[in-house]
N, C-alpha and C positions, 0 to 999 in steps of 0.2 A: 276396401278389402271385406271380404265375404264374413259373414258373421259366423261363430263357432256352435256346432249343435254335437249331440251325443245322442248314441242309440244305446239304452242300459237295458239289458236281458235280466228277467227274475233269477238267475242261478249266480247273477253280478257280472257276468261280462260286459264289458264297456268297448262301443266300437267310436270314434270321433271322426268327425266330419267338418262338414261347412253345410249350413242352412240354405236351403232355398225354398220357393214357393212361399206359404205363408210361415212369418215367423211366430209361430205359436207351439205349444205342448199337445201333442197325442200317445196315445197307449191303445194297444191291441196285440193280438196272437200275431207273432211275427213270422211270416211264410215266405217262401223262395219258390220262384218261376223258373223254369228253364228254358222257355220261349225267347227265340231269338229277336223277334219284332213282333208287332201289336200290343204295344204298351198303353195306346190308348184306349182298344178295346178291354187289356186288364184293367184299366183305372176304372172303368166303366161298368164292369161284370159285377152284378149285386152279388154274386158268391163271394166276394172280397170282403163285404160287408164287416165291420170288426177289425180287420186285420192290417198288419203293415207288412207292404208289399217288398220284397226283395228281388229284383231280376237279378238272374246270373249274369247276362249279356254284359258288356262292361260300359257301353255307351249308348245312352237312351237319350229319347230326344231330338235325333239327328233330322229327322223328316217331320217335326213340328206336330201341329194337333190340327186335324180338319173338322168340317161339320157333319162328314157321312160315318164314321168309325167309332159311333157311339153305341154301345151297347146298352144303356139306360140313358135317364134323362139327367145323370150327374154322374160325379166321380162318387164310387163307392169306398175305395181303401180309405183308410184311416189316416196311411202315411206311405210315401216311398223312399226306399234306400237304396243309393245307386253307386256305381263306382265312379263315372263320370257324367254330367248331364250337358246337353249341347245348347250352348249359347244363341247360336245362330243356324238354325235349322233349313235345310234346303231340300222343297218339294214344291210341285206347283200347285198343289191343294191346301198347303199349310197357311192357317190365318193366324196363328199366334204359336209361340213357345210353349214349351213344357212349364216353364217357371210361371209362366203368365197364365196356363191353365190351372195350375195348384193354387194359386194365389187367388183366382176368381171364385175358387170353392172353397177358400180358407183350410187348404189341405197342406200341410208341412213336409219337406222333403228334405234330407240329408245325401249329401253328395262327399266323394273322397273315400268313402270305405273300400276296404277290401273284401267286397262283397263273396268272393270264390272262398275266403277264409270262413266268414259269417257264415256261407251255406254247408261248408265243411262241418262247422260247429253243430249247426241246426240237423244236419244228417246222423251226426253221433250221438247228440243229447236229446232231439226231438224240438217240434217246434215249442215255444214258450212265450209267455207274456213279457211284453217289454214297453217302452217309454222311449219316444223320440221327442226332444227338444233342445230348443236353443233358449231357454231361459232357466232352467234348472241345473243345480250340480249333480253329480253323481250321486252322493248321500241323499239329497232330496228325493230323487228319482226311485232309487231302491226303496227308500220309505214310502212313497207314493204308491207304490205296485204291491205294497201288504195291503192295502184297503180296497184295492180297484176288483171289479167283478171279474171272474175268468170267464174267457171266451167260451167252453162248455155250458157256462150256467144263462146264458143270454138267448132269448130267442129273436134272431134277427129277422125270421122270415117277416114275422110283423111290420118290421121296420122299412124293408124295402119291396114288400107288395103294394099293387095299385090298389087305392081305396075306393074308387069304383071302376065298374067294368067299362070295358071301350072296344069297340072293334077297329082294326089296324087298318088304316085309311092310306099310310103313307105310299107314294108312289114310287119311292125310292128302291132299286133293285135289291135283290140280296148282294152282299158284300162278296158274294162269289158266284162265279156263272154257273149254271146248271142244266147244261147241254146233254148232260147223260139219263136224267132221268125223263123217263117216257110213261111210266104206268101202263105196264103192260096190260092190255085187257081192260083196262078201264073206259068208263064211258066218258067223252072228251066235252060231253055237254052238261055235264052233273056238276055242278059246283059243291063241294061237301062244305058243311060247316063244321067248324074245329073249335072248339072250347079247350083255352090254353089257361091251367090254372097258374096264376102267377106266384110263385113263390121265391121270387128271385130272378124272373125272366130277362133272357136276353133277347134284343130287337132282332137279332138274325134269325131266331125261330121264326117269328113273325113274318119275316121277308120272305123267308122260304117257302113257308106253307102257302104265303100269297100268291109266289111265284109259280108255284104249282096248282094254283087254280081253287085254291081254298078260299071261303068266306071266315075270318079267323078275328076271334075276339079273345081277350085278355079277362081272366075273370079273377076277383080279390080271392086270397088265400082263407079269407073268413066265410065265402061263400058256402053254404050247405049245400049237401047233396040234390036237394028239391030245387034249390035257386041254379043250380047248375041244368038238370035235367029238364027244368021248365022251360030253357032256350032250345031244347032239342036238337043237340049237336048230334052230328053223325059220328063223331069220334071226340076223343079226350086227351089232350096232352099234359102230362104232371111235369112242370117246368124243374131247371135246375135252381140251386139257391143256396144260402147260407145256413149256419146254425147245427147243431147238434140235434140228429133225429130223434134221440130220446126225449127230447122236449116237446117234441110236435104228437102229441096222443091225439088231441081235438082233429087235426089235419087228419091223422092216420085214420080216423074213425069216419071221417066223411070219404076218402079215398076207397075204405073197406065197404061203404054203402053204394059208391060208383061201380065196383067190379060186379061182373055179370051184367050191367045195364048196359054197356056202351064199350066198343075197342080202345083200349088204353094204350097210349106211348107213356115211357116215364124216361126221365133224361137227368141223370147224375141224384141229385134230391130226389126228384120225382120216382127215380128207379129205387132208393131206399124207402121210400114209404110205401110202394107196392109189395117189396118184402116184408115189410112190418106189419102191413094190414093183413096180411096171410100167415104171420106167426114166426116171421124169420127175426134174427136179431142183428144189430148193428155194433161196430166197436171201432174205435178212433185209431188210426194210422200213425206212426211214430212222426212222419214229417210230410205225410201227403202227398198227392199228386197234383203237380201243377206243372204245365208245359204242354208244348207241343209234340212230343217227340216219343209218345209212350208205347210200345208195340203190344198189341191185344190181337189174340188169336179167335176166330169165329171157330166154334166147334162142328157146326153143322159142315163147314166147306174146307176145315184146315187152312183157309187163308188167312195169313198177317195182316193186318192194317194198324197203320200210324196214326194215333189218336192225339186230339187236345183232351185236356184234363184238368180239373180243380175241383178238388175235393180232399177232405181231412177225414172222412168216414166211410166205411164200407161194409158190406153185407156179410155175415158169417155163413159160409157155403153149408158147414154140418147143420144150419140151422134151419134150412129150408123147409118150408111145408105147405100144404095146400096146392098140390099139383104145380108147383114151380119146379125149373130145371135150370142149371149152370147154361147159357148159350156161348159166353165169352170168357176168355181168361185173361190177365196181365201178365207177359213173358216175363217181365222186369221181377216180379214178386209174387206169383202164382195166386193174385187175388182175385175175387169174382168181378166182371167186367161187364156181365150181361144176364138177363132171365128171358126164359120164354115159360107160357104155361101150356100144359099138355093137352088142355080141352078148350080153354078160352081166348079170346083173342087181345092178349097182353103181351107187349114187349118193353122190355127197359134195358137201358144201358148207363153203366156208371160214368161213362166219359162223354164228350161235346160232340156230338154229331153235327152241330151248326158251327163248329168250328169256331173262329171269330177271336182270336187268331188261333190258326193252326191249319193242318193240311186237310185236303177236301177228300180224304178217302172214305167218309164215312156219310156222306150225302145219300147213298143208296138206302139208308133205314127211313128215312122219310117216305121213300118212295115205298118200301115194305109195309109202312104202317097205313099208308093210303090205300096200298091195294087190300089190305085188312079190311079198311074203313068201308071200300065200295065192293066188296065181296058180296056177290047176294046171300040173302039170309035164307 
């Protein structure tokens, strides 16, 4: 018989279920994602560092775990809460079960929850801290939560960033095909050097840039602007990542020093850092945007794209300065989803153009960035 487990939220809400994965105790900010597939990519996405993930889709693990769909070198979530996990996955690429995957990395899971009810509660009350345990009582968990650091107070970027710079050498293709990206007018013989600053980098960003003919290097978040510019990149990508952007003043200073020096593309946290570097303010969303079905309008064309998202903070559009303009908006809640600069080669988006998981609508943004990189000066 499966061992009992509990998920206890800081407001006293208790959800009972059964333990799978590691039999241990974990804590973190409890968040939900509406993606229907892609649990392996979500589990290994560094933007989920410090969080307990709740997929709203009821069956998780049915196609197992493979060796291709990693977005980092390990599981990044602290815990996983599901309605039902599959004991016997079926897929030709599967090498192990979800239970075995969590167990290998020491990550606890809980199944048998009413995840729809939990999601509705988080939508109403907002995301909050929680403890997932197969060892504690409810009373012990609530007492423990009082002494634990809150998600907003921890710099998770330092925990997930690479320690040393490396060049992307993998021969693995992007997890999506890119037949439509042609780099109109760009030289087919020029291999652009792109520095991707790792604040919580997803591998599919590197795969896509490599497939588009770029020599791509991942750079630690601790690198100075001089370190980065000494590499003489043709363009710079500021990656997604976890953390409250208000804690990242040192990183923001580095971004500010890079502006006007090279073409820059910011994704998710990278987008927020560009805004902060030029004087804008950020705020925390009530329950964040996490999933693969968020509609975003490109204000330049009026076209609506379905986007993959994973973030809990956003830029306050009323505080934009320094030549920045809103380029995209979220059609669910009206929040800003993209920026452009009136004069400088800068573009940024709050969502994930590399998907993984998610729809493929937004691959064109890499093309737009590389056209900016390869534009004659």
